[in-house]
C-alpha positions in Angstrom: 125.1 107.3 3.0 127.3 104.8 1.3 125.5 102.0 -0.6 126.2 98.3 -0.2 127.5 96.3 -3.1 126.2 92.9 -4.2 127.5 91.1 -1.1 125.9 93.5 1.4 129.2 95.3 2.1 129.6 99.0 1.6 132.2 99.3 -1.2 135.6 100.0 0.4 134.3 99.3 3.9 134.3 95.9 5.7 130.8 96.7 7.2 127.4 95.2 6.4 125.0 97.3 4.4 123.0 98.3 7.5 126.1 99.5 9.4 126.2 102.7 11.4 128.5 104.2 8.7 126.3 103.3 5.8 123.0 104.2 7.5 124.1 107.3 9.4 125.7 109.2 6.5 129.0 107.4 6.0 132.1 109.2 7.3 130.2 112.5 7.7 129.4 111.6 11.3 133.1 112.0 12.2 133.0 115.5 10.9 130.5 116.5 13.6 133.1 117.2 16.2 135.4 119.1 13.9 132.6 121.3 12.7 131.9 122.6 16.2 128.2 122.1 15.6 126.0 124.7 17.2 122.6 123.5 16.2 120.8 120.9 14.0 122.4 120.5 10.5 120.4 119.2 7.5 121.9 115.8 6.7 119.4 113.7 4.8 116.0 113.5 3.3 114.1 110.2 3.4 111.5 110.0 0.6 109.2 107.1 1.2 108.1 105.6 -2.1 105.4 103.0 -3.0 107.3 101.6 -6.0 111.0 101.5 -5.6 111.8 100.5 -9.1 109.7 103.3 -10.6 111.2 105.9 -8.1 114.7 104.8 -9.0 114.0 105.0 -12.7 112.5 108.5 -12.3 115.4 109.9 -10.3 117.9 108.3 -12.6 116.1 109.9 -15.5 116.3 113.2 -13.6 120.1 112.8 -13.5 120.8 111.3 -10.1 123.4 108.5 -10.0 121.6 105.9 -7.9 123.6 102.7 -7.8 122.2 99.2 -7.4 122.5 97.7 -4.0 122.4 94.4 -2.2 119.3 92.3 -3.2 118.0 92.3 0.4 117.9 96.1 0.3 117.0 96.6 -3.4 113.2 97.1 -2.7 113.6 98.9 0.6 116.4 101.4 0.6 118.5 103.4 -1.9 120.7 106.4 -1.3 122.3 109.1 -3.4 124.5 111.8 -2.0 123.5 115.2 -3.4 125.8 118.1 -3.9 126.6 119.6 -0.6 126.7 116.2 1.1 123.0 115.8 1.9 121.7 112.2 1.4 118.5 111.5 -0.5 117.3 108.2 0.7 114.5 106.4 -1.1 112.8 104.1 1.4 109.9 101.7 1.1 106.9 102.3 3.4 107.6 98.9 5.0 111.2 100.0 5.8 110.0 103.4 7.0 108.0 101.6 9.7 111.2 100.1 11.0 112.8 103.5 11.8 109.6 105.4 12.5 106.8 103.4 14.2 104.5 106.4 13.9 104.8 106.6 10.1 101.5 107.7 8.6 102.5 108.3 5.0 103.2 111.6 3.4 106.3 113.2 2.0 109.0 111.4 4.0 111.3 112.6 6.7 113.6 115.7 6.7 116.5 114.4 8.8 118.7 116.5 11.1 121.8 115.3 13.0 122.7 116.7 16.3 125.8 116.4 18.4 124.8 113.7 20.9 122.3 111.1 22.0 121.2 113.3 24.9 120.5 116.2 22.5 118.0 114.0 20.6 116.1 113.4 23.9 116.3 117.1 24.9 115.0 118.4 21.5 112.2 115.9 21.4 111.1 116.8 25.0 111.3 120.6 24.2 109.4 120.3 21.0 106.6 118.1 22.4 106.3 120.3 25.5 105.8 123.2 23.1 102.9 121.4 21.5 104.4 119.8 18.5 103.3 116.2 17.8 105.8 113.4 18.2 105.6 110.5 15.8 108.5 108.4 17.1 109.8 109.0 20.7 113.6 108.8 21.0 115.0 105.3 20.9 118.2 103.5 20.1 117.8 102.7 16.4 119.1 99.5 14.7 121.9 101.5 12.9 123.3 102.6 16.3 122.1 106.2 16.5 119.6 107.7 18.9 116.6 108.7 16.8 113.3 110.5 17.1 110.7 111.9 14.7 108.5 115.0 15.4 106.0 116.8 13.1 106.5 120.4 11.9 103.5 122.7 11.9 102.4 121.4 8.6 102.5 117.8 9.7 105.8 117.0 7.9 108.0 114.5 9.7 111.3 115.8 10.9 113.9 113.3 12.1 116.5 114.1 14.9 119.5 111.7 14.9 122.7 111.5 16.9 126.0 110.2 15.6 125.8 106.4 15.3 127.6 104.1 17.8 128.9 101.1 15.9 128.5 99.0 19.0 124.8 99.7 19.2 123.8 98.5 15.7 121.6 95.5 14.9 119.9 93.9 11.9 116.3 95.1 11.3 113.8 92.2 11.0 112.0 92.4 7.7 110.4 89.0 8.2 109.9 87.3 4.9 110.5 89.6 1.9 
């Protein structure tokens, strides 16, 4: 996921910070078709944190290059792309409730991308029919992707996300922050 600079625009891209490209893994979504995807591919890990500044300081101390972002997002969302292309997203619990209404706390969300919006719905239906608990039924997310969250057998949240449609994005409402 590309990070916004100080004016809310992803560096080198004329899109707002919350754009489909920035919130759905940058240009990696375009690689989906070329890869001939056969199944879910690990794409991101959302770590929900209670103190964004402390979390950023820790992960920077660990050696991750987490850049500053637009002030509106500073306390809610930060991203660093790890070796191999997986995004580690640090998200506030307030922000987590915007993309997973069933958020109950815990470790975060292990995110997988799939090839289509329809596949998100199919996987969610198959998994819930098999007895796994759904946290967030499939919906059209503000960043333009179809998105759902299901729990693994240990109760860990697993996100299922389609490629983003830039025409389907909108601004999340944070209220007064």
